[in-house]
PyMOL Python script that loads the backbone (N, CA, C, O; Angstrom):
from pymol import cmd

cmd.read_pdbstr("""\
ATOM      1  N   GLN A   1     105.152  78.910 106.960  1.00  0.00           N
ATOM      2  CA  GLN A   1     105.950  79.732 106.066  1.00  0.00           C
ATOM      3  C   GLN A   1     107.150  80.291 106.829  1.00  0.00           C
ATOM      4  O   GLN A   1     107.010  80.854 107.915  1.00  0.00           O
ATOM      5  N   ILE A   2     108.312  80.125 106.244  1.00  0.00           N
ATOM      6  CA  ILE A   2     109.536  80.636 106.867  1.00  0.00           C
ATOM      7  C   ILE A   2     110.163  81.653 105.921  1.00  0.00           C
ATOM      8  O   ILE A   2     110.372  81.377 104.740  1.00  0.00           O
ATOM      9  N   ARG A   3     110.454  82.814 106.453  1.00  0.00           N
ATOM     10  CA  ARG A   3     111.122  83.822 105.636  1.00  0.00           C
ATOM     11  C   ARG A   3     112.621  83.582 105.714  1.00  0.00           C
ATOM     12  O   ARG A   3     113.187  83.486 106.803  1.00  0.00           O
ATOM     13  N   LEU A   4     113.250  83.488 104.570  1.00  0.00           N
ATOM     14  CA  LEU A   4     114.678  83.182 104.542  1.00  0.00           C
ATOM     15  C   LEU A   4     115.553  84.425 104.635  1.00  0.00           C
ATOM     16  O   LEU A   4     116.645  84.381 105.201  1.00  0.00           O
ATOM     17  N   TYR A   5     115.072  85.530 104.080  1.00  0.00           N
ATOM     18  CA  TYR A   5     115.919  86.713 104.017  1.00  0.00           C
ATOM     19  C   TYR A   5     115.250  87.913 104.681  1.00  0.00           C
ATOM     20  O   TYR A   5     114.024  88.027 104.691  1.00  0.00           O
ATOM     21  N   GLY A   6     116.064  88.798 105.230  1.00  0.00           N
ATOM     22  CA  GLY A   6     115.553  90.043 105.794  1.00  0.00           C
ATOM     23  C   GLY A   6     115.374  91.052 104.681  1.00  0.00           C
ATOM     24  O   GLY A   6     115.355  90.697 103.503  1.00  0.00           O
ATOM     25  N   ARG A   7     115.245  92.292 105.057  1.00  0.00           N
ATOM     26  CA  ARG A   7     115.017  93.330 104.050  1.00  0.00           C
ATOM     27  C   ARG A   7     116.311  93.914 103.518  1.00  0.00           C
ATOM     28  O   ARG A   7     116.286  94.745 102.610  1.00  0.00           O
ATOM     29  N   GLY A   8     117.426  93.499 104.059  1.00  0.00           N
ATOM     30  CA  GLY A   8     118.683  94.092 103.629  1.00  0.00           C
ATOM     31  C   GLY A   8     118.876  95.434 104.306  1.00  0.00           C
ATOM     32  O   GLY A   8     118.211  95.739 105.296  1.00  0.00           O
ATOM     33  N   ARG A   9     119.765  96.220 103.784  1.00  0.00           N
ATOM     34  CA  ARG A   9     120.028  97.528 104.373  1.00  0.00           C
ATOM     35  C   ARG A   9     119.128  98.568 103.723  1.00  0.00           C
ATOM     36  O   ARG A   9     119.164  98.760 102.507  1.00  0.00           O
ATOM     37  N   THR A  10     118.324  99.232 104.536  1.00  0.00           N
ATOM     38  CA  THR A  10     117.357 100.173 103.971  1.00  0.00           C
ATOM     39  C   THR A  10     117.916 101.586 103.852  1.00  0.00           C
ATOM     40  O   THR A  10     117.359 102.406 103.123  1.00  0.00           O
ATOM     41  N   PHE A  11     118.999 101.882 104.548  1.00  0.00           N
ATOM     42  CA  PHE A  11     119.572 103.234 104.470  1.00  0.00           C
ATOM     43  C   PHE A  11     120.725 103.252 103.482  1.00  0.00           C
ATOM     44  O   PHE A  11     121.818 102.764 103.770  1.00  0.00           O
ATOM     45  N   ASN A  12     120.461 103.827 102.301  1.00  0.00           N
ATOM     46  CA  ASN A  12     121.498 103.976 101.277  1.00  0.00           C
ATOM     47  C   ASN A  12     121.680 105.465 101.038  1.00  0.00           C
ATOM     48  O   ASN A  12     120.970 106.052 100.220  1.00  0.00           O
ATOM     49  N   PRO A  13     122.625 106.087 101.744  1.00  0.00           N
ATOM     50  CA  PRO A  13     122.729 107.543 101.727  1.00  0.00           C
ATOM     51  C   PRO A  13     122.982 108.153 100.345  1.00  0.00           C
ATOM     52  O   PRO A  13     123.751 107.628  99.539  1.00  0.00           O
ATOM     53  N   SER A  14     122.318 109.262 100.105  1.00  0.00           N
ATOM     54  CA  SER A  14     122.512 110.026  98.881  1.00  0.00           C
ATOM     55  C   SER A  14     122.322 111.498  99.244  1.00  0.00           C
ATOM     56  O   SER A  14     121.266 111.886  99.743  1.00  0.00           O
ATOM     57  N   HIS A  15     123.332 112.301  98.997  1.00  0.00           N
ATOM     58  CA  HIS A  15     123.264 113.728  99.349  1.00  0.00           C
ATOM     59  C   HIS A  15     122.125 114.427  98.614  1.00  0.00           C
ATOM     60  O   HIS A  15     121.432 115.273  99.178  1.00  0.00           O
ATOM     61  N   ARG A  16     121.945 114.065  97.358  1.00  0.00           N
ATOM     62  CA  ARG A  16     120.912 114.718  96.546  1.00  0.00           C
ATOM     63  C   ARG A  16     119.514 114.466  97.109  1.00  0.00           C
ATOM     64  O   ARG A  16     118.722 115.395  97.264  1.00  0.00           O
ATOM     65  N   VAL A  17     119.221 113.210  97.409  1.00  0.00           N
ATOM     66  CA  VAL A  17     117.900 112.852  97.947  1.00  0.00           C
ATOM     67  C   VAL A  17     117.691 113.498  99.307  1.00  0.00           C
ATOM     68  O   VAL A  17     116.603 113.990  99.606  1.00  0.00           O
ATOM     69  N   ARG A  18     118.730 113.497 100.128  1.00  0.00           N
ATOM     70  CA  ARG A  18     118.641 114.082 101.467  1.00  0.00           C
ATOM     71  C   ARG A  18     118.299 115.568 101.399  1.00  0.00           C
ATOM     72  O   ARG A  18     117.431 116.055 102.123  1.00  0.00           O
ATOM     73  N   LYS A  19     118.999 116.274 100.516  1.00  0.00           N
ATOM     74  CA  LYS A  19     118.743 117.710 100.369  1.00  0.00           C
ATOM     75  C   LYS A  19     117.354 117.976  99.808  1.00  0.00           C
ATOM     76  O   LYS A  19     116.653 118.877 100.270  1.00  0.00           O
ATOM     77  N   ARG A  20     116.958 117.192  98.812  1.00  0.00           N
ATOM     78  CA  ARG A  20     115.658 117.418  98.179  1.00  0.00           C
ATOM     79  C   ARG A  20     114.506 117.153  99.122  1.00  0.00           C
ATOM     80  O   ARG A  20     113.490 117.847  99.081  1.00  0.00           O
ATOM     81  N   ARG A  21     114.660 116.146  99.976  1.00  0.00           N
ATOM     82  CA  ARG A  21     113.552 115.788 100.868  1.00  0.00           C
ATOM     83  C   ARG A  21     113.543 116.574 102.166  1.00  0.00           C
ATOM     84  O   ARG A  21     112.485 116.964 102.661  1.00  0.00           O
ATOM     85  N   HIS A  22     114.732 116.804 102.715  1.00  0.00           N
ATOM     86  CA  HIS A  22     114.793 117.405 104.047  1.00  0.00           C
ATOM     87  C   HIS A  22     115.566 118.715 104.095  1.00  0.00           C
ATOM     88  O   HIS A  22     115.836 119.237 105.176  1.00  0.00           O
ATOM     89  N   GLY A  23     115.920 119.244 102.940  1.00  0.00           N
ATOM     90  CA  GLY A  23     116.716 120.464 102.882  1.00  0.00           C
ATOM     91  C   GLY A  23     115.932 121.713 103.247  1.00  0.00           C
ATOM     92  O   GLY A  23     114.707 121.686 103.366  1.00  0.00           O
ATOM     93  N   PHE A  24     116.657 122.802 103.421  1.00  0.00           N
ATOM     94  CA  PHE A  24     116.043 124.075 103.807  1.00  0.00           C
ATOM     95  C   PHE A  24     115.020 124.542 102.777  1.00  0.00           C
ATOM     96  O   PHE A  24     113.921 124.966 103.134  1.00  0.00           O
ATOM     97  N   LEU A  25     115.383 124.463 101.502  1.00  0.00           N
ATOM     98  CA  LEU A  25     114.475 124.936 100.453  1.00  0.00           C
ATOM     99  C   LEU A  25     113.216 124.085 100.378  1.00  0.00           C
ATOM    100  O   LEU A  25     112.128 124.598 100.119  1.00  0.00           O
ATOM    101  N   ALA A  26     113.365 122.784 100.605  1.00  0.00           N
ATOM    102  CA  ALA A  26     112.199 121.891 100.607  1.00  0.00           C
ATOM    103  C   ALA A  26     111.275 122.243 101.765  1.00  0.00           C
ATOM    104  O   ALA A  26     110.053 122.193 101.625  1.00  0.00           O
ATOM    105  N   ARG A  27     111.849 122.596 102.898  1.00  0.00           N
ATOM    106  CA  ARG A  27     111.048 122.982 104.067  1.00  0.00           C
ATOM    107  C   ARG A  27     110.354 124.320 103.813  1.00  0.00           C
ATOM    108  O   ARG A  27     109.179 124.494 104.137  1.00  0.00           O
ATOM    109  N   ALA A  28     111.095 125.255 103.231  1.00  0.00           N
ATOM    110  CA  ALA A  28     110.562 126.604 103.022  1.00  0.00           C
ATOM    111  C   ALA A  28     109.440 126.624 101.984  1.00  0.00           C
ATOM    112  O   ALA A  28     108.639 127.558 101.952  1.00  0.00           O
ATOM    113  N   ARG A  29     109.382 125.605 101.143  1.00  0.00           N
ATOM    114  CA  ARG A  29     108.404 125.562 100.061  1.00  0.00           C
ATOM    115  C   ARG A  29     106.976 125.308 100.535  1.00  0.00           C
ATOM    116  O   ARG A  29     106.023 125.797  99.928  1.00  0.00           O
ATOM    117  N   THR A  30     106.824 124.545 101.615  1.00  0.00           N
ATOM    118  CA  THR A  30     105.476 124.190 102.052  1.00  0.00           C
ATOM    119  C   THR A  30     105.114 124.893 103.361  1.00  0.00           C
ATOM    120  O   THR A  30     105.984 125.332 104.113  1.00  0.00           O
ATOM    121  N   LYS A  31     103.830 124.985 103.606  1.00  0.00           N
ATOM    122  CA  LYS A  31     103.345 125.635 104.826  1.00  0.00           C
ATOM    123  C   LYS A  31     103.795 124.858 106.060  1.00  0.00           C
ATOM    124  O   LYS A  31     104.257 125.444 107.039  1.00  0.00           O
ATOM    125  N   ALA A  32     103.657 123.538 106.004  1.00  0.00           N
ATOM    126  CA  ALA A  32     104.059 122.685 107.129  1.00  0.00           C
ATOM    127  C   ALA A  32     105.569 122.761 107.350  1.00  0.00           C
ATOM    128  O   ALA A  32     106.047 122.743 108.484  1.00  0.00           O
ATOM    129  N   GLY A  33     106.311 122.847 106.242  1.00  0.00           N
ATOM    130  CA  GLY A  33     107.766 122.943 106.333  1.00  0.00           C
ATOM    131  C   GLY A  33     108.197 124.240 107.002  1.00  0.00           C
ATOM    132  O   GLY A  33     109.134 124.254 107.800  1.00  0.00           O
ATOM    133  N   ARG A  34     107.506 125.334 106.669  1.00  0.00           N
ATOM    134  CA  ARG A  34     107.818 126.623 107.298  1.00  0.00           C
ATOM    135  C   ARG A  34     107.516 126.579 108.787  1.00  0.00           C
ATOM    136  O   ARG A  34     108.200 127.220 109.585  1.00  0.00           O
ATOM    137  N   LYS A  35     106.488 125.818 109.158  1.00  0.00           N
ATOM    138  CA  LYS A  35     106.169 125.644 110.580  1.00  0.00           C
ATOM    139  C   LYS A  35     107.325 124.955 111.306  1.00  0.00           C
ATOM    140  O   LYS A  35     107.696 125.337 112.416  1.00  0.00           O
ATOM    141  N   ILE A  36     107.880 123.941 110.660  1.00  0.00           N
ATOM    142  CA  ILE A  36     109.016 123.210 111.234  1.00  0.00           C
ATOM    143  C   ILE A  36     110.200 124.153 111.419  1.00  0.00           C
ATOM    144  O   ILE A  36     110.830 124.171 112.476  1.00  0.00           O
ATOM    145  N   LEU A  37     110.498 124.940 110.375  1.00  0.00           N
ATOM    146  CA  LEU A  37     111.632 125.868 110.445  1.00  0.00           C
ATOM    147  C   LEU A  37     111.438 126.887 111.570  1.00  0.00           C
ATOM    148  O   LEU A  37     112.374 127.180 112.314  1.00  0.00           O
ATOM    149  N   ASN A  38     110.233 127.420 111.689  1.00  0.00           N
ATOM    150  CA  ASN A  38     109.958 128.399 112.746  1.00  0.00           C
ATOM    151  C   ASN A  38     110.081 127.780 114.126  1.00  0.00           C
ATOM    152  O   ASN A  38     110.587 128.410 115.055  1.00  0.00           O
ATOM    153  N   ARG A  39     109.615 126.533 114.257  1.00  0.00           N
ATOM    154  CA  ARG A  39     109.717 125.836 115.535  1.00  0.00           C
ATOM    155  C   ARG A  39     111.185 125.643 115.919  1.00  0.00           C
ATOM    156  O   ARG A  39     111.555 125.798 117.082  1.00  0.00           O
ATOM    157  N   ARG A  40     112.009 125.307 114.939  1.00  0.00           N
ATOM    158  CA  ARG A  40     113.427 125.094 115.214  1.00  0.00           C
ATOM    159  C   ARG A  40     114.144 126.419 115.499  1.00  0.00           C
ATOM    160  O   ARG A  40     115.084 126.468 116.293  1.00  0.00           O
ATOM    161  N   LYS A  41     113.691 127.483 114.847  1.00  0.00           N
ATOM    162  CA  LYS A  41     114.260 128.811 115.102  1.00  0.00           C
ATOM    163  C   LYS A  41     113.982 129.250 116.531  1.00  0.00           C
ATOM    164  O   LYS A  41     114.880 129.717 117.231  1.00  0.00           O
ATOM    165  N   THR A  42     112.723 129.096 116.964  1.00  0.00           N
ATOM    166  CA  THR A  42     112.349 129.542 118.307  1.00  0.00           C
ATOM    167  C   THR A  42     113.061 128.716 119.372  1.00  0.00           C
ATOM    168  O   THR A  42     113.329 129.204 120.470  1.00  0.00           O
ATOM    169  N   ARG A  43     113.367 127.457 119.039  1.00  0.00           N
ATOM    170  CA  ARG A  43     114.088 126.596 119.979  1.00  0.00           C
ATOM    171  C   ARG A  43     115.592 126.881 119.942  1.00  0.00           C
ATOM    172  O   ARG A  43     116.374 126.327 120.715  1.00  0.00           O
ATOM    173  N   ARG A  44     115.972 127.780 118.998  1.00  0.00           N
ATOM    174  CA  ARG A  44     117.368 128.161 118.783  1.00  0.00           C
ATOM    175  C   ARG A  44     118.238 126.945 118.481  1.00  0.00           C
ATOM    176  O   ARG A  44     119.342 126.795 119.004  1.00  0.00           O
ATOM    177  N   ALA A  45     117.702 126.082 117.618  1.00  0.00           N
ATOM    178  CA  ALA A  45     118.446 124.895 117.195  1.00  0.00           C
ATOM    179  C   ALA A  45     119.652 125.336 116.376  1.00  0.00           C
ATOM    180  O   ALA A  45     119.591 126.323 115.643  1.00  0.00           O
ATOM    181  N   ARG A  46     120.735 124.604 116.506  1.00  0.00           N
ATOM    182  CA  ARG A  46     121.962 124.955 115.798  1.00  0.00           C
ATOM    183  C   ARG A  46     121.763 124.840 114.288  1.00  0.00           C
ATOM    184  O   ARG A  46     122.211 125.697 113.527  1.00  0.00           O
ATOM    185  N   TYR A  47     121.087 123.773 113.866  1.00  0.00           N
ATOM    186  CA  TYR A  47     120.786 123.588 112.444  1.00  0.00           C
ATOM    187  C   TYR A  47     119.279 123.527 112.269  1.00  0.00           C
ATOM    188  O   TYR A  47     118.594 122.820 113.010  1.00  0.00           O
ATOM    189  N   TRP A  48     118.757 124.263 111.294  1.00  0.00           N
ATOM    190  CA  TRP A  48     117.325 124.263 111.050  1.00  0.00           C
ATOM    191  C   TRP A  48     116.918 123.103 110.162  1.00  0.00           C
ATOM    192  O   TRP A  48     115.830 122.547 110.311  1.00  0.00           O
ATOM    193  N   SER A  49     117.801 122.737 109.232  1.00  0.00           N
ATOM    194  CA  SER A  49     117.525 121.616 108.332  1.00  0.00           C
ATOM    195  C   SER A  49     118.828 121.229 107.658  1.00  0.00           C
ATOM    196  O   SER A  49     119.879 121.795 107.960  1.00  0.00           O
ATOM    197  N   HIS A  50     118.765 120.256 106.736  1.00  0.00           N
ATOM    198  CA  HIS A  50     119.972 119.816 106.030  1.00  0.00           C
ATOM    199  C   HIS A  50     120.340 120.828 104.969  1.00  0.00           C
ATOM    200  O   HIS A  50     121.329 120.646 104.258  1.00  0.00           O
TER     201      HIS A  50
END
""", "prot")
cmd.dss("prot")
cmd.show_as("cartoon", "prot")
cmd.util.cbc("prot")
cmd.orient("prot")
């Protein structure tokens, strides 16, 4: 069996999807997300999320 085609381009940027999945409010909504935000705060990261 020979595969003729690859998967194409998998990164199709969309501001809406990016914000909804990785945005500050999405992080703040869940317990695990708040952990991420706190970890980035303590590390004094310039940006906490998108």
